[in-house]
VOGU-3710 file (C-alpha; in Angstrom, 3 decimals, decimal comma):
1> xxxxxxxxxx> -131,003/-5,160/-58,224  -132,174/-5,164/-62,007  -132,600/-1,953/-63,417  -133,936/-0,395/-66,751  -133,402/2,384/-69,037  -137,756/2,644/-69,804  -138,463/6,152/-67,631  -138,453/7,006/-64,259  -141,900/6,833/-63,483  -143,736/4,328/-65,830
11> xxxxxxxxxx> -147,353/3,792/-66,514  -148,716/0,463/-66,626  -151,900/-1,166/-67,783  -152,225/-3,481/-65,584  -156,000/-4,387/-66,778  -158,774/-4,189/-68,049  -162,179/-4,055/-65,636  -166,445/-3,458/-67,160  -168,693/-2,227/-64,990  -171,907/-0,989/-65,097
21> xxxxxxxxxx> -171,747/2,331/-66,534  -174,428/3,405/-63,959  -172,694/2,337/-61,511  -169,080/4,203/-62,598  -171,031/7,373/-63,971  -173,293/7,083/-60,369  -175,731/10,272/-60,381  -175,244/11,386/-64,011  -178,386/11,052/-66,674  -177,047/8,106/-68,690
31> xxxxxxxxxx> -177,942/10,043/-72,062  -175,350/11,981/-70,845  -171,938/9,913/-70,476  -173,880/7,751/-72,846  -172,157/10,247/-75,150  -168,764/10,116/-74,218  -168,898/6,293/-74,158  -170,289/3,431/-75,366  -171,698/1,111/-73,562  -171,364/-3,022/-73,981
41> xxxxxxxxxx> -175,262/-5,034/-74,093  -174,986/-5,467/-70,524  -174,698/-1,515/-69,306  -170,208/-2,096/-68,776  -167,952/-0,131/-69,464  -164,183/-1,261/-70,502  -161,648/0,908/-68,736  -157,370/0,050/-67,714  -156,807/-0,529/-64,232  -153,452/1,289/-63,653
51> xxxxxxxxxx> -150,224/-0,011/-61,816  -147,367/2,502/-61,323  -143,554/1,723/-61,378  -140,831/3,955/-60,223  -136,883/3,253/-61,047  -135,784/5,208/-57,909  -132,478/4,820/-56,228  -133,055/3,693/-52,788  -134,765/0,415/-55,090  -137,986/-0,368/-57,539
61> xxxxxxxxxx> -141,399/1,308/-56,088  -144,585/-0,472/-56,868  -147,667/1,276/-56,686  -150,873/-0,238/-56,551  -151,361/-4,328/-57,628  -153,961/-4,667/-60,101  -156,083/-7,419/-59,614  -154,354/-10,005/-59,488  -154,562/-14,395/-60,167  -156,335/-15,113/-57,272
71> xxxxxxxxxx> -159,394/-17,095/-58,018  -162,494/-14,563/-57,638  -165,146/-15,509/-54,379  -167,812/-13,801/-56,389  -168,267/-15,505/-60,071  -169,744/-12,907/-61,080  -166,576/-11,167/-61,349  -164,813/-13,345/-63,825  -166,648/-11,344/-66,661  -166,316/-8,202/-65,692
81> xxxxxxxxxx> -162,631/-8,234/-65,372  -159,475/-9,558/-68,189  -156,214/-11,893/-66,791  -153,799/-9,577/-64,267  -150,288/-8,668/-66,985  -148,662/-7,008/-64,552  -145,597/-10,381/-63,495  -145,730/-10,323/-67,808  -145,098/-6,570/-67,745  -142,333/-6,527/-64,635
91> xxxxxxxxxx> -140,164/-9,887/-66,045  -140,241/-8,266/-70,018  -138,271/-5,120/-68,131  -136,038/-7,519/-66,539  -137,897/-7,587/-63,307  -139,630/-9,871/-60,939  -141,073/-9,253/-57,661  -138,052/-9,858/-55,042  -136,878/-7,078/-57,161  -139,699/-4,227/-55,521
101> xxxxxxxxxx> -139,040/-3,210/-51,951  -141,574/-0,795/-52,120  -145,744/-1,349/-53,162  -148,204/1,651/-51,742  -151,826/0,886/-52,009  -153,718/3,872/-52,772  -156,738/2,386/-52,068  -157,502/-0,923/-50,891  -160,273/-2,514/-53,575  -159,278/-5,533/-54,486
111> xxxxxxxxxx> -159,280/-4,559/-58,350  -156,183/-2,316/-57,340  -155,484/-4,528/-54,951  -155,471/-8,096/-55,747  -151,774/-8,930/-57,208  -150,486/-7,840/-54,029  -150,472/-11,531/-52,983  -150,916/-14,307/-55,366  -151,692/-18,319/-54,012  -149,625/-20,730/-53,864
121> xxxxxxxxxx> -150,457/-24,044/-55,856  -151,050/-25,606/-51,838  -153,436/-23,321/-51,603  -151,876/-20,926/-49,129  -151,461/-16,906/-49,829  -148,380/-15,293/-49,217  -147,099/-11,923/-50,086  -146,729/-11,731/-54,213  -143,066/-8,753/-53,667  -141,376/-10,842/-50,528
131> xxxxxxxxxx> -139,028/-8,194/-50,102  -140,599/-5,308/-49,584  -142,643/-2,393/-47,318  -146,619/-1,790/-48,244  -147,084/0,753/-47,611  -151,535/1,938/-46,902  -153,465/4,846/-45,167  -154,740/3,632/-41,956  -158,053/4,226/-42,752  -157,592/2,370/-46,152
141> xxxxxxxxxx> -156,705/-0,116/-43,741  -159,378/0,087/-41,652  -161,906/-0,186/-43,874  -160,697/-3,028/-45,660  -160,324/-4,925/-42,891  -164,407/-3,663/-41,432  -166,186/-2,689/-44,641  -169,551/-1,395/-44,665  -172,796/-3,154/-45,784  -172,215/-1,438/-48,248
151> xxxxxxxxxx> -168,651/-1,601/-49,702  -168,435/-5,373/-48,500  -167,792/-6,444/-51,939  -164,747/-4,241/-52,894  -162,626/-5,917/-50,975  -161,481/-9,678/-49,431  -159,531/-10,462/-46,930  -156,643/-12,184/-47,619  -155,647/-9,033/-50,166  -153,904/-7,440/-46,833
161> xxxxxxxxxx> -154,181/-10,441/-44,364  -151,123/-11,985/-45,268  -149,231/-9,461/-45,967  -149,954/-8,073/-41,981  -148,906/-11,865/-40,622  -145,052/-11,510/-42,902  -144,907/-8,504/-41,013  -144,564/-6,422/-44,015  -147,545/-3,184/-43,775  -146,338/-0,017/-43,409
171> xxxxxxxxxx> -149,125/2,467/-41,856  -149,429/5,798/-42,478  -151,555/9,062/-41,825  -151,038/11,830/-43,580  -149,031/12,818/-46,420  -145,841/11,278/-46,066  -142,139/11,036/-48,001  -142,179/7,345/-48,460  -138,248/7,023/-50,163  -136,548/10,805/-50,903
181> xxxxxxxxxx> -138,760/12,526/-53,528  -141,659/10,610/-53,597  -144,679/11,409/-51,716  -148,252/9,745/-50,940  -150,627/12,214/-49,664  -154,706/12,065/-48,465  -156,927/12,270/-50,798  -160,326/10,779/-49,605  -163,081/11,054/-50,873  -163,195/8,270/-53,443
191> xxxxxxxxxx> -162,823/5,629/-50,167  -161,746/5,905/-47,082  -158,088/6,854/-46,075  -157,496/7,221/-50,183  -154,796/8,508/-51,590  -152,663/9,363/-54,213  -149,069/9,201/-55,941  -146,017/12,419/-56,627  -142,839/11,225/-57,123  -140,383/14,332/-57,936
201> xxxxxxxxxx> -137,610/13,336/-61,008  -135,543/17,197/-61,255  -137,743/19,394/-62,446  -140,883/16,593/-63,331  -143,698/15,957/-61,332  -145,576/12,861/-61,505  -148,758/12,253/-60,113  -150,727/8,903/-60,009  -154,006/9,631/-58,632  -154,819/5,916/-58,225
211> xxxxxxxxxx> -158,973/5,531/-58,082  -159,871/9,713/-58,083  -160,306/10,141/-62,104  -161,136/6,367/-63,350  -162,587/8,682/-66,761  -161,787/11,924/-68,671  -165,049/12,991/-67,676  -164,635/12,094/-64,168  -162,491/15,353/-64,348  -165,846/17,139/-63,684
221> xxxxxxxxxx> -166,615/17,454/-60,168  -169,976/16,497/-60,166  -169,177/13,804/-62,702  -168,894/10,632/-59,158  -168,762/7,079/-59,974  -171,662/5,145/-56,844  -169,143/3,379/-55,380  -167,196/6,949/-53,999  -167,043/6,710/-50,193  -167,710/10,670/-49,885
231> xxxxxxxxxx> -168,909/11,831/-53,479  -168,433/15,551/-52,103  -165,455/15,083/-50,839  -164,320/13,148/-54,842  -165,697/16,995/-55,608  -163,744/19,456/-53,956  -160,452/16,874/-53,794  -160,125/16,309/-57,735  -161,339/20,266/-57,884  -157,894/20,897/-55,490
241> xxxxxxxxxx> -155,941/18,586/-57,343  -156,388/20,695/-60,792  -155,843/23,531/-59,025  -151,966/22,162/-57,025  -151,617/20,366/-60,904  -151,086/23,575/-62,856  -149,597/25,830/-60,272  -146,679/22,946/-59,862  -146,865/21,578/-63,411  -148,035/17,860/-62,661
251> xxxxxxxxxx> -147,657/15,115/-65,456  -151,284/13,234/-63,953  -152,484/9,062/-64,689  -154,595/7,888/-64,703  -157,250/10,157/-66,247  -159,055/7,455/-68,550  -155,644/7,014/-70,673  -152,982/4,889/-70,864  -150,496/8,086/-71,291  -149,318/10,709/-69,085
261> xxxxxxxxxx> -151,629/14,171/-69,345  -150,130/17,333/-68,949  -151,666/19,344/-65,995  -151,754/21,990/-68,986  -154,346/19,336/-71,136  -157,380/18,398/-68,170  -159,865/21,556/-68,601  -159,706/21,016/-72,575  -159,763/16,983/-71,508  -162,617/17,462/-69,401
271> xxxxxxxxxx> -164,191/20,032/-71,872  -164,028/17,118/-74,552  -165,432/14,820/-72,817  -168,524/15,920/-72,060  -168,595/17,885/-75,866  -168,355/20,802/-74,938  -164,282/21,145/-77,452  -163,012/19,498/-80,250  -159,854/17,247/-79,894  -157,683/19,014/-77,239
281> xxxxxxxxxx> -154,310/20,075/-78,800  -151,555/19,299/-76,773  -150,286/22,963/-75,452  -146,275/23,382/-77,122  -145,767/26,038/-74,022  -147,064/26,822/-70,137  -146,241/29,685/-68,374  -145,586/27,917/-64,639  -146,835/29,914/-61,925  -145,221/29,664/-58,761
291> xxxxxxxxxx> -146,507/28,130/-55,814  -148,825/29,738/-54,215  -148,465/29,693/-49,773  -150,838/27,178/-50,021  -149,307/24,859/-52,347  -149,615/21,203/-51,782  -145,800/21,297/-52,246  -145,326/23,706/-48,525  -148,423/21,990/-47,368  -145,878/18,269/-48,010
301> xxxxxxxxx> -144,226/19,510/-44,680  -147,082/18,839/-42,897  -150,366/16,636/-41,972  -153,096/18,909/-44,391  -154,549/16,216/-47,120  -154,918/17,905/-50,260  -158,386/17,434/-49,723  -159,551/20,864/-48,266  -163,069/20,830/-46,897
//
């Protein structure tokens, strides 16, 4: 198996998506979010689309697969997204699609999982990663296969059907250790069955947030996307995520940038995003708080989700 000298948890920006500002920021007034970011002439905001690559002793793990290169089902989609760079990024690290042994989906929106399948020259759609198990939450899979009228445009059948036909789908229903030190943790709100991925490497803990915090302004509980399945659940989940991140000293992504962000910097980054402070400075030291009785590390031994109702 090809190996890399790159970091254990490597954040990959695999494409850029242009989203209508009203959709991205939901009920937040334009006069507020426009101070944070300027839309283009069509009122669209460019945000990164990220995957996570984990160099794990048991095999390479990929979290989310980007939009892929299958032809869009609607002509309206093409101008909104850049060409996916995922396969090129993997090749630059000396990896091939067959080297990936696990693919984890935080949710099933086409923008984030389309690259998990590809279309051949004969028109067949096949799994992109032939040797991988694809880990999906049960509720996210059900939503993708039977989407509501409101969310139908966010999904496509050929992102999931070839995986099921090839018996590569592994369904989870709660907090699950999918490989040693790599956990999926339910974090609902953006979609049914949305989950984050937490990986531990020695004293470092990385948390990949999926679509929970598409920009740093979304670190605020009251700023949520119009496409969120349950905005109130998203708000609760974000608050619990930030609390646990501080307790356990996580590095989190994506939060609107191409780098991991230390938990100690999240509040300053959020405040800066709405103009309350100057550019936040990185803290040189952080006092680590011991996990409380309901910490995520404790709850990973149960089925309790990160969002506490």
